[in-house]
C-alpha positions in Angstrom: 10.8 146.3 66.0 7.5 146.1 67.8 6.2 142.8 69.1 3.2 142.5 66.8 5.3 143.2 63.7 7.7 140.5 64.8 5.0 138.0 65.3 3.7 138.6 61.8 6.9 137.5 60.2 8.2 133.9 59.8 11.5 133.4 61.6 15.0 133.1 60.1 14.6 135.8 57.4 18.3 135.4 56.6 17.6 131.8 55.6 14.9 132.9 53.3 16.6 135.8 51.5 17.8 133.5 48.7 14.3 132.2 48.1 12.9 135.8 48.4 15.4 136.8 45.7 14.2 134.0 43.4 10.6 135.1 43.9 11.6 138.7 43.3 13.2 137.8 40.0 10.3 135.6 39.0 7.8 138.4 39.7 9.9 140.8 37.6 9.9 138.4 34.8 6.2 137.5 34.9 5.1 141.1 35.1 7.3 142.1 32.2 6.3 139.1 30.1 2.6 139.8 30.7 2.9 143.2 29.2 5.0 141.8 26.3 2.3 139.2 25.6 -0.4 141.9 25.6 1.5 143.6 22.8 2.5 140.5 20.8 1.7 140.4 17.1 -1.3 138.0 17.6 -2.8 140.5 20.1 -2.6 143.6 17.8 -5.6 145.8 17.7 -7.2 145.6 14.2 -7.5 149.4 14.2 -3.8 149.8 15.0 -4.3 151.2 18.4 -1.6 150.6 20.9 -2.4 148.1 23.7 0.4 149.3 25.9 1.4 148.6 29.5 3.9 149.9 32.0 6.9 147.6 32.3 9.1 150.2 34.0 6.4 151.3 36.5 5.8 147.7 37.4 9.5 147.0 37.8 10.0 149.7 40.4 7.4 148.0 42.6 8.7 144.4 42.4 11.0 144.4 45.4 8.5 146.3 47.6 5.6 144.0 46.7 7.7 140.8 47.0 8.8 141.8 50.5 5.3 142.9 51.6 3.5 139.8 50.3 6.1 137.1 51.1 7.2 138.4 54.6 4.7 140.8 56.1 1.0 140.6 55.0 -1.6 138.7 57.0 -5.0 137.5 55.9 -6.6 140.5 57.8 -4.6 143.1 55.8 -5.8 144.8 52.7 -3.7 146.5 50.0 -4.3 149.1 47.4 -1.8 148.7 44.6 -0.8 151.6 42.4 -2.5 151.4 39.0 0.5 150.7 36.8 1.7 147.9 39.0 -1.3 145.6 38.2 1.0 143.1 36.4 3.0 142.7 39.6 -0.1 142.0 41.6 -1.3 139.4 39.0 2.2 137.8 39.0 2.2 137.5 42.8 -1.3 136.1 42.8 -0.3 133.6 40.1 2.6 132.4 42.2 0.1 132.0 45.1 -2.1 129.8 43.0 -4.9 132.2 42.1 -4.5 132.3 38.4 -3.8 129.7 35.6 -0.9 130.1 33.1 -3.3 130.9 30.2 -4.7 133.8 32.2 -1.4 135.7 32.3 -1.6 136.1 28.6 -4.9 138.0 28.8 -3.7 141.2 30.3 -5.6 144.1 28.7 -7.7 141.6 26.6 -11.5 141.6 26.5 -12.7 140.1 29.8 -9.1 139.3 30.7 -6.9 140.7 33.4 -7.6 144.4 33.7 -5.2 147.2 32.8 -5.4 148.4 36.4 -6.5 146.4 39.5 -10.2 145.9 39.6 -12.2 144.4 42.5 -15.2 143.8 40.2 -13.5 142.6 37.0 -10.3 140.8 37.8 -10.3 137.1 38.4 -7.8 137.1 41.3 -7.7 138.9 44.6 -7.9 142.7 44.3 -8.6 144.5 47.5 -9.1 148.0 46.0 -9.8 149.1 42.5 -7.3 151.7 41.4 -6.6 153.5 38.1 -7.8 157.0 38.9 -4.6 158.5 40.3 -4.8 159.6 43.9 -8.3 158.0 44.5 -7.0 154.4 44.8 -4.2 155.7 47.1 -6.6 157.1 49.6 -9.2 154.3 49.4 -7.7 152.3 52.3 -8.1 155.3 54.6 -11.8 155.3 54.0 -11.8 151.5 54.0 -10.3 151.6 57.5 -13.1 153.9 58.8 -15.7 151.8 57.0 -14.3 148.6 58.6 -14.4 150.2 62.1 -17.9 151.5 61.5 -19.2 148.2 60.3 -17.8 146.4 63.3 -19.3 149.0 65.7 -22.7 148.7 64.0 -22.7 144.9 64.3 -21.4 145.1 67.9 -18.3 143.0 67.0 -14.6 143.6 67.9 -12.7 145.6 65.4 -10.4 143.7 63.1 -6.7 144.2 63.6 -5.4 144.1 60.0 -3.5 146.9 58.4 -4.6 148.9 55.4 -1.7 149.4 52.9 -1.5 151.8 50.0 1.3 151.3 47.5 1.6 154.8 46.0 3.6 156.2 43.1 5.4 159.4 44.1 3.7 161.3 41.3 0.4 160.5 43.0 1.4 162.8 45.8 0.7 165.7 43.3 -3.0 164.9 43.6 -5.1 167.1 45.8 -7.2 164.1 46.8 -4.2 162.7 48.6 -3.8 165.8 50.8 -7.5 166.3 51.4 -7.6 162.8 52.9 -4.4 163.1 54.9 -5.5 166.4 56.5 -8.9 165.2 57.7 -8.6 165.2 61.5 -9.9 161.7 62.1 -7.2 160.2 59.8 -4.5 160.8 62.4 -6.2 158.3 64.7 -6.0 155.4 62.1 -3.0 153.4 63.2 -3.8 150.6 60.7 -2.9 152.9 57.7 0.5 152.3 56.1 1.5 154.0 52.8 4.6 152.8 50.9 5.7 155.5 48.4 7.5 154.2 45.3 9.9 157.1 45.3 11.4 156.7 41.8 11.3 160.5 41.0 9.9 160.1 37.6 6.6 161.0 36.1 5.0 160.1 32.8 7.1 162.5 30.7 10.3 163.2 32.6 12.6 162.9 35.6 10.9 165.3 38.1 13.7 167.8 38.8 12.5 169.3 42.1 10.6 166.6 43.8 11.7 166.8 47.5 11.4 163.9 49.9 12.3 166.2 52.7 9.4 168.5 52.0 6.9 165.7 51.6 8.1 164.0 54.7 7.6 167.2 56.7 4.0 167.4 55.4 3.2 163.9 56.5 4.9 164.6 59.9 2.8 167.7 60.3 -0.3 165.7 59.8 0.6 163.3 62.6 2.0 160.4 60.6 5.1 158.3 61.4 7.6 158.8 58.5 10.2 156.1 57.7 12.7 156.7 55.0 14.4 153.8 53.1 16.9 155.5 50.9 20.0 153.2 50.6 20.4 149.5 50.4 22.9 147.3 52.3 25.6 147.6 49.6 25.7 151.3 49.6 25.5 151.5 53.4 28.5 149.2 53.6 30.4 151.4 51.1 29.4 154.5 53.2 31.0 152.9 56.3 34.4 152.5 54.5 37.1 155.3 54.6 35.9 158.0 52.2 32.3 156.7 52.3 31.0 159.8 53.8 32.1 161.7 50.7 30.3 159.2 48.4 27.2 159.6 50.5 27.4 163.4 50.4 27.9 163.3 46.6 24.9 161.1 46.0 22.7 163.0 48.4 23.7 166.2 46.7 23.0 165.1 43.1 20.0 166.5 41.3 17.4 164.0 40.3 18.2 164.3 36.6 22.0 163.9 37.2 21.3 160.8 39.3 19.0 159.3 36.8 21.6 159.8 34.0 24.2 157.9 36.1 21.9 154.9 35.9 22.5 154.8 32.1 26.3 154.9 32.4 28.9 152.1 31.8 31.3 151.2 34.6 34.0 153.4 33.1 31.6 156.3 32.8 30.5 155.9 36.4 34.1 156.0 37.6 34.6 159.2 35.7 31.3 160.9 36.7 30.5 159.7 40.2 33.4 161.5 42.0 32.2 164.9 40.7 34.3 168.0 41.1 33.9 168.7 44.9 36.3 168.5 47.7 35.7 164.8 48.3 36.2 163.7 44.6 39.6 162.1 45.2 38.3 160.2 48.2 35.5 158.8 46.1 37.8 157.8 43.3 40.0 155.9 45.8 36.9 154.2 47.3 35.6 153.1 44.0 39.0 151.5 43.0 38.1 148.6 45.2 34.7 148.0 43.4 34.7 145.6 40.5 33.4 146.8 37.2 30.5 144.3 37.4 29.5 145.8 40.7 29.6 149.5 39.7 26.0 149.6 38.4 24.9 148.2 41.7 26.6 151.0 43.5 24.6 153.7 41.9 21.4 151.6 41.8 21.6 150.3 45.3 18.5 152.0 46.7 16.6 150.9 49.7 13.4 150.2 47.8 15.1 147.3 46.1 16.7 145.8 49.2 14.5 143.0 50.5 16.2 143.0 53.9 16.0 146.7 54.3 12.3 146.7 53.4 11.6 144.0 56.0 13.4 146.0 58.6 11.3 149.1 57.7 8.1 147.1 58.1 9.3 146.1 61.6 9.5 149.8 62.5 5.9 150.5 61.9 4.1 152.2 64.8 0.5 150.9 64.9 -0.7 153.8 67.0 -0.7 156.3 64.1 -0.6 156.3 60.3 2.7 155.4 58.8 4.3 156.4 55.5 7.5 154.7 54.2 9.4 156.5 51.5 11.2 153.7 49.6 13.7 155.1 47.1 13.4 153.1 43.8 14.4 153.1 40.2 11.8 153.1 37.5 12.5 150.1 35.3 14.8 148.5 37.8 16.3 145.3 36.3 15.2 146.2 32.8 17.2 147.8 29.9 15.0 150.9 30.2 16.0 151.5 33.9 16.2 155.2 34.7 15.4 156.5 31.2 13.3 159.6 31.4 10.9 158.4 28.7 10.5 154.8 30.0 7.0 155.2 31.5 5.1 153.3 28.8 8.2 152.1 26.8 7.9 148.5 25.7 10.9 146.2 25.5 11.6 144.9 22.0 12.0 141.2 21.4 15.8 141.3 21.6 15.7 143.2 24.9 13.1 140.7 26.2 15.5 137.8 25.4 18.3 139.6 27.3 16.1 140.1 30.3 15.0 136.4 30.2 18.6 135.2 30.1 19.5 137.5 33.0 16.6 136.2 35.1 17.0 132.5 34.1 13.7 132.4 32.1 12.7 131.4 28.6 10.5 133.4 26.3 9.1 130.3 24.7 7.8 129.1 28.2 7.1 132.4 30.0 4.7 131.2 32.6 6.9 128.5 34.1 6.3 128.1 37.9 8.9 127.1 40.4 9.8 123.5 40.5 8.0 121.6 43.2 10.0 121.2 46.4 12.3 124.1 45.8 12.7 126.7 48.5 11.0 129.3 46.3 8.0 127.0 45.7 7.7 126.3 49.4 7.9 130.0 50.2 5.0 130.6 47.8 3.0 127.7 49.3 3.5 129.0 52.8 2.6 132.5 51.8 -0.6 131.4 50.1 -1.6 129.4 53.2 -0.9 132.4 55.4 -2.9 134.8 53.2 -5.9 132.5 52.8 -9.1 134.3 53.8 -12.3 133.0 55.1 -15.1 133.5 52.7 -17.3 136.5 53.4 -20.8 135.4 54.5 -23.6 136.5 52.3 -24.8 139.9 53.4 -28.5 140.2 54.2 -29.6 143.8 53.7 -32.3 145.1 56.1 -35.9 145.2 54.8 -36.9 148.7 53.7 -40.6 149.5 53.4 -41.9 150.6 50.0 -44.4 153.1 51.5 -44.9 154.6 54.9 -48.6 154.7 54.1 -49.3 158.3 55.0 -50.4 161.4 53.1 -48.1 164.4 53.2 -49.9 167.8 53.6 -49.0 171.4 54.0 -46.0 173.2 52.5 -42.6 171.6 52.5 -39.6 171.0 50.4 -37.9 167.8 49.3 -34.8 168.9 51.2 -36.8 169.1 54.4 -38.4 165.8 53.7 -34.9 164.1 53.9 -34.5 164.8 57.6 -38.1 163.7 58.3 -37.8 160.5 56.4 -34.7 159.4 58.4 -36.5 160.1 61.7 -39.6 158.2 60.5 -37.4 155.3 59.5 -36.3 154.9 63.1 -39.9 154.5 64.1 -41.4 152.6 61.2 -38.4 150.4 60.1 -35.9 150.4 63.0 -33.8 147.5 61.6 -33.2 149.5 58.4 -32.6 152.7 60.3 -29.9 151.1 62.4 -28.0 150.4 59.2 -28.2 154.0 57.9 -25.0 156.0 58.1 -25.1 159.6 56.9 -22.0 161.5 55.8 -21.6 165.2 55.2 -18.7 167.7 54.6 -19.6 170.2 57.3 -23.2 170.7 55.8 -25.2 168.4 58.0 -27.5 171.1 59.4 -27.8 173.1 56.2 -29.0 169.9 54.4 -31.6 169.2 57.0 -29.9 166.4 58.9 -30.0 168.2 62.2 -32.9 166.2 63.7 -31.4 162.9 62.6 -28.0 163.9 63.9 -29.5 164.7 67.3 -31.2 161.4 67.5 -28.6 159.1 65.9 -25.5 160.7 67.2 -22.1 161.2 65.6 -19.8 158.3 65.0 -16.4 158.4 66.6 -13.8 155.8 67.4 -14.2 156.6 71.1 -16.7 158.3 73.3 -16.1 162.1 73.5 -17.7 164.6 75.8 -20.2 167.1 74.4 -19.3 170.3 76.2 -22.4 172.0 75.0 -24.8 169.3 76.1 -26.0 171.5 79.1 -26.3 174.7 77.0 -30.0 175.5 76.7 -29.4 177.5 73.5 -27.7 174.7 71.7 -30.0 173.2 69.1 -27.6 170.8 67.3 -26.1 168.3 69.8 -22.7 166.9 68.9 -22.8 163.6 70.7 -19.8 161.6 69.5 -19.7 157.9 70.3 -18.9 154.6 68.6 -22.6 153.9 68.2 -23.3 157.2 66.4 -24.7 157.0 62.8 -23.4 160.3 61.3 -19.9 160.9 60.1 -18.9 164.5 59.7 -15.9 165.3 57.5 -14.1 168.6 56.8 -15.1 170.7 53.7 -13.7 168.3 51.2 -16.3 166.6 48.9 -13.7 164.2 47.6 -13.3 162.7 51.1 -17.1 162.5 51.5 -17.7 160.4 48.4 -14.6 158.3 48.8 -15.9 157.4 52.3 -19.3 156.7 50.8 -17.8 154.3 48.4 -16.1 152.3 51.1 -19.1 152.4 53.4 -21.1 151.1 50.5 -18.8 148.2 50.0 -18.9 146.7 53.5 -21.6 144.2 52.4 -19.0 142.5 50.1 -15.8 143.2 52.1 -17.0 142.4 55.7 -20.4 140.9 55.3 -22.1 143.9 56.9 -24.7 145.7 54.8 -24.9 149.4 55.5 -27.2 152.1 54.0 -24.8 155.0 53.4 -26.3 158.4 52.5 -24.1 161.4 51.7 -25.4 165.0 51.5 -23.7 168.0 49.8 -24.6 171.1 47.9 -25.7 170.1 44.4 -23.3 172.5 42.7 -20.4 170.5 44.2 -21.6 167.1 42.9 -19.4 167.6 39.9 -16.3 168.2 42.1 -17.1 164.9 43.9 -18.1 162.9 40.8 -14.9 161.2 39.8 -14.1 159.6 43.2 -17.8 158.7 43.7 -17.9 157.2 40.2 -14.8 155.2 41.0 -16.3 153.9 44.2 -19.3 152.7 42.3 -17.0 151.0 39.8 -15.3 149.2 42.8 -18.7 147.9 44.1 -19.6 150.6 46.6 -23.4 151.2 46.8 -24.5 154.5 48.3 -27.0 157.3 48.0 -25.7 160.8 47.1 -28.0 163.7 47.7 -27.3 167.0 46.1 -29.3 169.8 47.7 -30.2 172.6 47.2 -30.1 172.6 43.4 -30.5 174.7 40.4 -31.2 178.4 40.0 -34.0 177.8 42.5 -31.3 178.5 45.0 -31.9 182.1 43.8 -30.2 184.2 46.5 -26.9 182.3 46.4 -26.1 183.5 42.9 -24.4 181.6 40.1 -21.6 180.1 42.2 -24.1 177.9 44.0 -26.6 177.2 41.2 -26.1 173.8 39.5 -26.9 173.3 35.8 -25.5 170.0 34.4 -26.2 167.7 37.4 -29.5 166.3 35.9 -27.4 164.8 33.1 -25.2 163.1 35.7 -28.3 161.5 37.0 -29.0 160.0 33.6 -25.5 159.2 32.4 -23.6 157.8 35.5 -23.2 154.0 35.2 -24.3 152.0 38.2 -26.5 154.8 39.5 -30.2 155.6 39.4 -30.9 159.3 39.3 -34.1 160.9 40.8 -35.4 164.5 40.9 -38.7 164.4 42.7 -40.9 167.5 42.9 -43.2 166.6 45.9 -42.4 165.1 49.3 -44.5 162.0 48.7 -42.6 161.4 45.5 -39.3 161.9 47.3 -40.3 159.4 50.0 -41.1 156.7 47.5 -37.9 157.3 45.5 -35.7 157.4 48.6 -37.2 154.2 50.0 -36.6 152.6 46.6 -33.0 153.8 46.7 -32.4 152.4 50.2 -33.9 149.0 49.2 -31.2 148.6 46.5 -28.2 149.0 48.8 -26.0 146.3 50.3 -26.8 143.5 47.8 -25.0 141.8 44.9 -27.7 143.0 42.4 -27.9 146.5 44.0 -27.0 149.9 42.8 -26.3 153.4 43.9 -28.6 156.4 43.6 -28.3 160.2 43.2 -31.2 162.4 44.3 -31.4 166.1 43.3 -33.4 167.9 45.9 -34.7 171.4 46.3 -35.2 173.9 49.1 -38.3 175.3 47.4 -41.4 175.1 49.5 -44.3 173.5 47.6 -48.0 173.0 48.4 -48.0 169.2 48.8 -51.7 169.0 48.0 -50.9 169.7 44.4 -49.4 166.3 44.1 -52.9 164.9 44.2 -51.8 161.5 45.7 -54.7 159.0 45.2 -56.5 158.0 48.4 -57.5 154.5 47.1 -54.9 152.0 48.1 -54.7 150.3 44.7 -54.5 153.7 42.9 -51.9 154.9 45.4 -49.7 151.8 44.8 -50.0 152.4 41.0 -48.8 155.9 41.5 -45.9 154.7 43.7 -44.8 152.3 41.0 -44.9 155.0 38.4 -43.0 157.4 40.6 -40.1 155.0 41.1 -40.2 154.0 37.4 -39.7 157.6 36.3 -42.9 159.6 36.1 -46.6 159.9 36.1 -49.4 161.9 34.5 -50.7 164.6 36.8 -53.5 165.8 34.4 -55.2 164.2 31.4 -57.1 166.6 29.1 -60.0 165.3 27.0 -58.4 166.5 23.8 -54.8 167.5 24.5 -53.1 169.8 21.9 -49.8 169.9 23.9 -48.0 167.9 26.5 -46.3 169.8 29.3 -43.5 167.8 31.0 -41.8 169.1 34.1 -39.3 167.8 36.7 -38.4 168.9 40.2 -39.0 172.4 41.6 -40.7 173.8 38.5 -43.9 171.7 38.7 -45.9 174.7 40.1 -45.0 176.7 37.0 -46.0 173.7 34.7 -49.4 173.4 36.4 -50.0 177.1 36.3 -49.1 177.1 32.6 -51.6 174.3 32.0 -54.3 176.3 33.8 -53.7 179.4 31.7 -53.5 177.5 28.5 -56.9 175.9 29.4 -58.3 179.5 29.8 -57.1 180.2 26.3 -59.0 177.1 25.0 -55.9 174.9 24.7 -56.0 171.7 26.7 -52.7 170.2 27.9 -51.6 166.9 29.4 -49.3 167.4 32.4 -46.5 164.9 33.2 -44.4 165.0 36.3 -41.0 163.3 35.7 -39.3 161.9 38.9 -36.4 160.1 37.2 -35.2 161.1 33.7 -32.7 158.3 34.2 -35.3 155.6 34.5 -37.4 157.0 31.6 -34.4 157.0 29.4 -33.7 153.4 30.3 -37.3 152.6 29.6 -37.0 154.1 26.1 -33.9 152.0 25.4 -35.6 148.9 26.7 -38.6 149.5 24.4 -36.1 149.4 21.5 -34.6 146.1 22.8 -31.5 147.8 24.5 -31.0 147.5 28.2 -33.2 146.3 31.0 -35.4 149.2 31.9 -39.1 149.1 32.6 -40.5 149.9 29.2 -44.1 149.7 30.5 -43.8 153.1 32.1 -43.4 154.7 28.7 -46.8 153.5 27.5 -48.4 154.5 30.7 -47.1 158.1 30.8 -46.7 158.8 27.1 -49.3 156.6 25.2 -49.1 157.0 21.5 -52.9 157.7 21.4 -52.2 161.0 23.3 -49.2 162.1 21.3 -49.0 165.9 21.0 -46.3 168.5 20.7 -44.3 168.6 23.8 -42.8 171.3 26.1 -40.2 170.0 28.6 -38.9 172.2 31.5 -36.5 171.7 34.4 -34.2 173.7 36.6 -31.1 172.3 34.8 -29.8 171.9 31.3 -32.7 171.4 28.8 -31.2 168.4 27.0 -31.8 166.2 30.1 -35.5 165.8 29.0 -35.1 166.4 25.3 -35.2 162.7 24.5 -38.8 162.4 25.5 -40.1 163.9 22.3 -38.7 160.9 20.4 -41.0 158.6 22.3 -43.8 159.4 19.9 -41.9 161.4 17.4 -43.5 164.8 18.2 -42.3 168.3 17.8 -40.9 169.8 21.0 -39.4 172.8 22.8 -37.0 172.0 25.6 -36.7 174.7 28.3 -34.0 174.8 31.0 -30.9 176.6 32.2 -27.9 177.1 29.9 -26.1 180.1 31.5 -24.6 180.8 34.9 -27.2 182.3 37.1 -27.6 185.7 38.8 -28.6 186.6 42.3 -32.2 187.6 42.5 -35.7 186.5 43.4 -37.0 183.2 42.3 -39.3 184.6 39.7 -36.7 187.0 38.3 -34.3 184.1 37.8 -37.0 181.8 36.3 -37.9 184.6 33.9 -34.3 185.4 32.9 -33.6 181.8 32.2 -36.8 181.3 30.2 -38.2 178.6 32.5 -41.1 180.4 34.2 -44.8 180.1 33.6 -44.8 182.7 30.8 -42.0 181.0 29.0 -43.8 177.6 29.1 -47.0 179.2 27.7 -45.1 180.9 24.9 -43.3 177.7 24.0 -46.6 175.8 23.9 -48.3 178.4 21.7 -45.4 178.3 19.3 -45.8 174.6 19.0 -49.5 174.6 18.6 -49.8 177.6 16.3 -46.4 178.5 14.8 -48.0 181.5 13.0 
């Protein structure tokens, strides 16, 4: 046992084992009863839908969580709890005084305790939101990096607490788990501790070929310490008796299904089945003759993950210089009638079974939320634990002031992707306090998403200073200066890791009282790959900016594999996120500054920007020179769009977004030559326009004023919308004034070719816009 681990624990564990056992049984009862209450007749859904819960999945975690909370955790530690063990977490928090009795009956109720642990929605302490399998498991890895980074940014000592993940063994099937484990920087995180609930069951079955040995080797290869807790004290004592080596070999050699079937056997059946037919069968029979019938189920079920003393010993072996994983062998449904049954995942105990469990645990179903009597050893243990885990409140985070406008006029030819790098460098000059809080993250695409200049200036974050061996190479353009004060974090090619880290960097304002401005860049086609973990990070309170670039078929030479289609819809539909797709650099600058200003605050939100590598003539944006007119344009840009041209008598309205604005303007010119005047509208945020439309109808809190400014009813005309993405993203705009419309966009996977070839083949070029307008104006 290392010294630090020993100091964490109260003395005289042996004297507390009885109280710990009482707490363990109480936690099992409360978690089981919570799920039963959620499914009681008075809580039935009027539509007959099952409310559900996971009594067996909770039961397998009870011993692990009891040992962890009541012997090991400190107030500096943070824990991610596997989704289906949320009732166990609520039961423990109840015993620690965080919940009232009436709240335990609200599991899965409207605005009650959540189905899965939620930082933003649960009333008690939840360190990490979980529920998306694999994502919650890896969150503490990114939380550890974010905590280190936040401390380095603030110039404060790094905190010493551990970051625990309580992981179901089936979660190890998720690719996100291994993407995280294999990132090179993870091997340096000694505060990471995973405890695997190794019950060898999934939702549908006993997993026949899950191999702890193979999984342990994979963790070892990644540089982790591996601790295996397979057998409890009772079995280890039996193994030490004459013939015990045969019993151990027999249990070790059982297939998972055979072992699980043993859990369902009577004592007589166990005596018949356990010896097997091998050479040591007679030795096992003789050994079992000394075991009483009432102890026989404990023999087969005596796994290490349900042995409090063994768990505490395992915690004492943790090496804080590298990540640690503890494989704790458990039984799904341990202590319940459904223990070990292959279909017990969401099985609910019936009332008779619940009464049996209550009697076994010394509880009463008519008074399910009874706490320990004051003054008892168990009550004192809970009180001491609550005091030990009490955390200081997080001071209110004060985000840095971000300017609304740099006050310059952008000229020449440029792309919004290029503008990203320039904006970050300008921020260091014009708003240094805000720039110091910026942290950029990329999955090995920093230079190709135009972060090279920023990276050279801001440096690369690393836990320790590292030598740049190419610093004196005159031909090296991108300098890789790794230091604790760096502001760029480079990950391997794994978008899930990128956005998972973004979520945790974006939560430091609420976790540690340090507001950061996290920006992640990746190729826009891969936003969909990263969407689930980023969305889950937003759900958990992480505020960040995700930049997808380049985007659309405008990335012509890359072919269909690198051409995004549906991402504009993500910008509209993702909760907690504002989506932008600016065409011009000035529009991008305003949108980006608006996005930065909403980070690191209780009322803040995330943003997604879809950028382009297409070079546009910036003079075509026609940014007003008058300060008042410029400010009005800025407000319209961040609110969703603005009118670029107003015809005297418009017969059609052309609406464009992003890289296709040159085609829209060219179409307006050619239509004018045909005697057909067109209004031209540039959309910068379909998301905010959609919110405005809803707000105009009394739904939501968007800025409805922008709709009247950009699409006044007095100028209603047939509408053509066009974007480099799926056409339905702008189709709602025709409903603003109830006009006929044609919506142009991309609906097929692209080809490799020139820009104009691809625009023509997808029907989004100038000719297609003109034809669509003519069809609307003169259908004949």
